[in-house]
N, C-alpha and C positions, 0 to 999 in steps of 0.2 A: 344585644352584643353577640349572643351565640349565633344567631342567624348570620350575622354580618361575617363571623369567623368561617361558618360553614360555607358562605357564599365564596368567600375568598379562597377556601380550600378546592372548591370545585373549578375555579379559574385556573389553579395552577396546579392540579392533581398530576400533571405529568412529571413533576419533580419527585424526587426521592432521595434518600441519603446516599444512594450509589451515584447519583449525578454529581454530588458534591465532591465525590472523590476522583471523577473522572474529568477530562478536560472537556468543557461545555463547547458545543458546536452552535454557532449562532449565523447559519447561512440562510434559513428561510424566515420570511416575515413571522410566521408562527413561533419559530423558535426565539426570534428576537422579542416579540411581544411577551411570551411566556416568561423570558429572563427579566425583561423589565417589570412586570407585574409582580415577580417573586421579589425583587429588589424593592419595589415601592411597599410591598406588605412588610418585608423586614425592616425597612426604615420607618415605617409608621409605628411598628411595634417597639423598636428602640426608643423613638421619641415619647412613646407614652411609658416608658420604663419597664416594658414587659419581658421577662426573663422566663422563656419557655424552652422545652426540651424539642429540638427540632426534629429529632429522630421520629419521636412520637407523633409531633406535628403533622410530618409528611404522611405517616401511618394513617392518621386521621383523614387527611386530605384525599389520600388514594382510595380509601374504603368509602368516604362519603361519595366520591365520583363514580366508584364502582356500584354502588347502591347496596352494599353489604351492610348488615345489621350492626349497630353501634355495640361496641363492647361495654358502654355504660348506660344502664337503663335510663329512660327519660326522665323519671322522677328524681333519679340520683344526679344526672345531668344538671337539671334545672337547680338543684340545691347547690351544687358545685359552682355553677356559674353565678348564683345570687351572691354566694360567699366571695367569690373572685370579684365581682362587680362592686360588692360593698368595700373590699380592701382597696380596690382602685380608686374609688371615690373618695375614701378617707386619705389616701396618699394624695390625690389631687388637691383636696382641701388644705392639707398640711403644707404643700408646696405654695398654694395661693396664698396662705397666711404668712408663709416666709417671705415670698415676694412683695406682699403688701408691706411687711415690716422693714424690708429693704427700701422699698420705695419711699416710705414716711421718713426714714432716716436720711435718704439721699435728698429728699425735699427740704428737709430742715436745714441741711448744710448749704443747698443752693439759696434758700431764703434769707439765710443769715449772710451769705456772700452778696446777695442782691442788696440787702439793706444797708450794708457796709459801703457797697459802690455808690448807691443813690445819695446816701448822706453826704459822701465826699463830692459827688457829681453836682449836688444843686448848689454848692458853694461857688461854682464858676459863674462869673458875671453873666455869661451868655445864656444860661440855661434857667428856664422858668418851671415851677413845679405847681400843678393845679391842686385843688382840694382833694381830689381822689387819690394823689400821690404819682399821678402821671408826670414825667419830666419831657420837655421839650426844648429845642433850639432851632432858631430859623436860620437856615443856610443859604436860602434864596428867598427874598421877599417879593411879593406881588400885590396887586390892587384888585384881583378878580373876585367874583362871587363866591361866598362860601357854602358848602353843601349842608344839608339837614340829614338827620339820622336816617330818614326815609328815603332818601336819594341814592341812586347808583352812580358810583364814580369810576373813572378810569385813572389808574396810577401806574406808575413805575415805582418798585420799592427794592431794598436790598436789606435782608434781615440777617443778624447775627446774635450769637451769644456774647457774653461778656469776655469771652477769651477770644474773640474774633472769629470764631467757628461760623461759617456761613451755612444757614439750615434752609434758606429758600431766597430765591432773588429772581424777580423778573427782567432785572438789568442784565444778569448773566445770561438769560434765557433770550434776550433781545426782544421781548415781546411784553407791552404792559397789559394790564389785566383789567377787566371790569367786575365790579361785584356791588350788591346792595350793603350800604354802610351799616345797616342793622342787622347784618349776617355775619359780622366777624367778631374778634374778640374785643372784650370792652374798651381797652386802650386804643385800638384803632378807631372803634365808633367815636370815642371822644375827642381823640387827636386829631382825625381828619376833618372833622367839623371845624376845628380852628383855622384851618388852612384856606387862603384864597387860591382860586384856579391859576396855575401857573408858578405857585410858590413851592419850595422844597425845604421839608422840615427833617430834623433827626428826633425820633422818639425813643424815650428809655421807658420801658413799660414793666412795672414790677409783676410779680407772678400772679397776684390776685387780680389783675387786669389782663392778664395773659390767659395760660392754660392751667393755672393752679397747680395743685399736686398731681394732677394726672398726667401732665407733660403732653407731648404730641409726637408721634412718629419716632423713628429711631434717633433723632438729633436733639430734639428738646427734651431734656429730662424734667422730672418733678421738680416745681417750685423755682423753675429758671426765670430769671429776669432777662428780658428781650430787648434788643436794640434794633430799630429800623430807620432808615433813610428813606423818605417817602417823597416823591413829586407828584402832586395833584395836576393832571392833565386836563381833565374834562369832567363836568356834571351832567349826567344823562337824566333829566327830569321824568 
């Protein structure tokens, strides 16, 4: 970590506390690059929760770039940085533990909401529930072949959360997608095997057949029950 800080210092050694007090000129490419590198370093430090003395930071940068002797002996520097790294690691672990706790709490809320929804949904005459807990209804029937788990299929789909939030949709993109049926979430692998080519089904997928407590991307939270409308267009053997 110490080496990376020194490298960053060499890259932006032209900065000094005086620069901050004056109007910065961004006329040449070198000036613009220097400014952007400075911002990137500061933003990275902020994201990592670093609270440093910028006056002293710039002094260290300038001295390192000039090749002057460090004001802190190498042995002392290693001890200081080891302590600093330990503190940062402990902070990161505490943050990770807190985030995990929050994710577990959110997952439990979403799981309970999903269970409640599915319990009511399966009462509808048009909905069928499989042994795994997957629910589906046939929107458009067909008499075509059905895929096996090892097949690659071409489908159009529209995926939403229980509140109607769209998280992914080939329909909205206007382009169907091909994928191996054994390379997707369990609910898809099971459900699409029930579909004849040319049919369109609506699947209600509990979290344990979807992405579980880990969620997926920015829109699918932990423990989410997912709803997909799927049209099976083709089986590619």
